[in-house]
C-alpha positions in Angstrom: 29.5 -89.0 93.6 25.8 -88.4 94.7 23.4 -89.1 92.1 21.3 -85.8 91.7 18.7 -86.8 88.8 17.6 -90.1 87.6 19.8 -89.4 84.6 22.8 -89.8 86.5 24.7 -92.6 86.4 26.1 -94.4 89.5 29.2 -93.1 88.8 27.7 -89.5 88.9 27.9 -88.8 84.7 25.1 -87.1 83.5 23.3 -89.2 80.6 20.7 -87.7 78.5 19.5 -89.0 75.2 18.7 -85.9 73.1 20.7 -82.7 72.7 18.4 -79.6 71.9 18.8 -77.3 69.2 18.9 -73.2 69.5 18.4 -72.2 72.8 16.3 -74.6 74.2 16.9 -76.2 77.5 15.8 -79.5 79.0 15.3 -79.6 83.0 14.6 -82.0 85.3 12.9 -80.3 88.1 13.4 -80.5 91.8 10.5 -82.8 92.9 7.9 -80.9 94.9 7.1 -81.7 98.7 5.0 -84.7 99.4 3.6 -83.1 103.0 3.4 -80.1 104.3 3.6 -78.2 108.0 6.3 -78.5 110.8 5.5 -81.9 111.8 5.1 -83.1 107.8 1.6 -84.3 108.7 -0.1 -82.4 105.8 -0.4 -84.8 102.8 -0.3 -82.8 99.2 -2.8 -84.5 96.6 -0.7 -85.0 93.3 -3.0 -82.8 91.3 -2.0 -79.9 93.5 1.6 -80.4 94.0 2.8 -78.5 91.3 1.8 -75.4 93.1 4.2 -76.1 95.6 6.8 -76.5 93.3 10.0 -74.0 93.7 11.0 -73.8 90.4 14.3 -74.9 90.7 15.9 -77.9 88.4 19.3 -79.0 87.4 20.1 -78.8 83.4 19.9 -82.0 81.5 21.0 -80.6 78.1 20.9 -77.3 76.4 21.3 -76.0 73.1 24.4 -73.6 71.7 22.2 -70.6 71.0 20.4 -68.9 68.2 20.5 -66.8 65.4 18.5 -63.5 65.2 16.7 -62.1 62.1 19.8 -60.1 61.2 22.0 -63.2 60.4 24.2 -62.9 64.3 24.8 -65.6 66.6 23.5 -65.3 70.2 25.4 -68.3 72.2 23.9 -69.9 75.4 25.3 -68.1 77.8 28.7 -69.8 79.3 27.1 -70.6 82.9 24.5 -72.4 81.9 25.6 -76.1 81.2 24.2 -79.2 81.9 24.7 -80.2 85.4 24.0 -76.7 87.0 21.2 -76.1 88.9 18.9 -73.1 88.0 15.6 -71.3 89.2 13.4 -71.3 86.2 9.9 -69.9 85.4 7.4 -72.7 86.5 4.7 -71.1 84.1 6.7 -73.0 81.1 4.0 -75.1 79.8 6.3 -77.5 77.8 7.7 -80.7 79.0 8.1 -84.6 78.3 8.7 -87.5 79.6 12.4 -89.3 79.3 13.3 -92.5 80.6 16.1 -92.5 83.1 18.7 -94.8 84.1 16.4 -97.0 86.0 14.5 -97.3 83.0 11.4 -95.5 84.4 9.6 -92.4 83.1 10.2 -89.1 84.5 8.8 -85.5 83.6 11.2 -83.1 82.0 10.8 -79.4 81.5 11.7 -77.9 78.2 12.1 -74.1 78.2 14.4 -71.3 76.5 17.1 -70.1 78.1 15.0 -66.8 78.8 12.8 -68.8 81.1 15.7 -69.3 83.4 15.9 -66.6 86.1 19.6 -67.7 87.4 22.1 -70.1 88.8 21.8 -71.7 91.7 24.7 -74.0 92.2 26.5 -76.3 90.3 27.1 -79.8 90.5 30.9 -80.6 91.6 33.1 -82.4 89.1 
């Protein structure tokens, strides 16, 4: 199986150290391009790479849902689960660095399920 994120093992198992609560989601964003142009000649400086990010990533971990002020439980949509590729709001300002399987630190987006616009694809089991 092809390794999709630094949090996948060599066997392809998704290993993430945190289980979020409520309707929170940890997403590993696809990396923005290093270069632009038809012949890939234009290098993008690090401080501008986020501008070229497409807002697609893989869910690493997701909470089970939340309880509203009337005490009703709202479960996380069943289509959202670890390993699913989603499109999310790139303006979400929260994120944290986690250690991947290769012992390097990687930026992971933290958002709510309402910041996810839709499912792009699913990891094949």
